[in-house]
C-alpha positions, 0 to 999 in steps of 0.5 A: 380312922386312917388318914394318909401322910401327905407328901412333903410338897403339900402345903404346911402351916408350920415346921419345927426345927431343932437348934444345936445346943450340945457342944460335945455332939458337934466335935468343935463345929457347934458354932458352924452348926448353929449358923447352918440351922439359922440359915436353914430356918431363915430360908424356909421362913422366906421373909414371911412368904414361906411358912411359920418356922418354930425353932425349938431351943433346949432352954432360955439361954439357947433360945436367946442365942437362936434369936440372935441368929435368925430373922425376926419373924422366926418363932423361938420355942423352948422345950428340952429336946435332947438331940436336934433331929426332930424328923426322928423324935417329933410327931408325924402328922398324917392327913390334911385340914380337919382330918389331921392327926398326930402320929407319935411313934416310939423312939429308942435313940437309933438303936440305943446308940445316942442316949440323951435326955428329952428325946423320948418326951419331945414327940408327945410334947410337940404333938400336944401343942398342935391341938390335934388328936394324937395316936400313940404307937408301939412301933419304933419309927423315926421320920427319917426312915420313911418318905412318902409321895402322898398317894399311899406309896412309901420308900424305906430301907431294910437296914433301918426298919428291919434292924434288930436294934429297932423292932426285933420281934416285928416282921416286914409284914407287921411293920407294913401293917402299922404303916398302913394303919397309922400313915395310910401307906398302901405300897412300900418300896424296900431299899437295902442299905443306907449311906456309908457312915450314916449313924441312923442305920440307913435312913432313907432321907439320905438315900432316896426322896420323892419329888413327885407322885411315883417319882423317886429321886435317886443319887448318881455316883460321882467319881471312882472314890464315891463311897456309896456307888454300890448302894446307889446301884442297889437302890436303883435296881430295887426301884426298877424291880418294884415297878411303877415308880419313875426315877429322877436322877440327882448327882451325889456330892461324892466323897466328903470328909470332915477332919479326915473322916468320911461323913454321910453327905447327901443332897437328898437331905433337902427340905421342901417348904411352901415357897422354897426347897432348901438343899444342903451343900458341901463346897464340892463340884456337884453343888450347883448341879444338884440345885439345877436338877431340883429346880426341874423337879420343883419349878414352882419353888425357889431352890436355895443351897445352904452350906451344911458342913457344920451341921453334918459334923453332928451326923445329920442335915436339914431334913433330919432337923425338921418336921413339918406340920401339914396345913 
């Protein structure tokens, strides 16, 4: 039985969030990354008014460290997780209520680029903990590579899903068929490339996100040195050509560097919780403008900006680190 993947703004019973543990992956910024993740987890928990937060630590020592940084109500669970990007390694839950099913796709370390122990197993482990039926799929798919509005509409990028380092024998039509059968996707909006410097080969959750049914948030370039201005323009043109999808403007943070290197900073990597929307901020001019814009999209939730320069040093942000369990 095919069930639709709900939009992220549908109610959650819980969320998994990965906790940083490999110092080499954070280039001297792991303490800041841990603080960022803890602040994210606390914001989503929202003093018990949000949703259950299951912070996934790699081992007992990491669990103790995580517990020292988060509110008492945040649940710490221990599993070997490899990298923390559970959006990509964790299961995707389709359906709501009694119809929910865990969809466990194959993972190949973003095209065999960042190989870590635990990454291949964590999706199945977390899926089994839900007590839901689990469907296993041969398609290599990361959760950050797609976004849905709950009506059967999906957005993705050609750079990621059509990349020969993922599913070289699969055509666009093959991939759409799997998305339909596993997640109830009926229409797919194919954007082009993702952000410059994105290690994931263009995950869409850094470029475009649904903020309502048939309402897609797209970035507006900031300044002449915005490294992604051409990518934003192409995404907008493709969305307009697709038809039937309204565009919601969200400012870009512009050019953001850490230790002199460009990073794929984006406000699109927000997480929509039950009571809050948590938005990564970078200490740049457009931080407040992005929060103000999202407040208009989600008037029923508080918009919380959380510093993300620590976590992004590892190549991702809050949405990347999380995977929700729909209610």
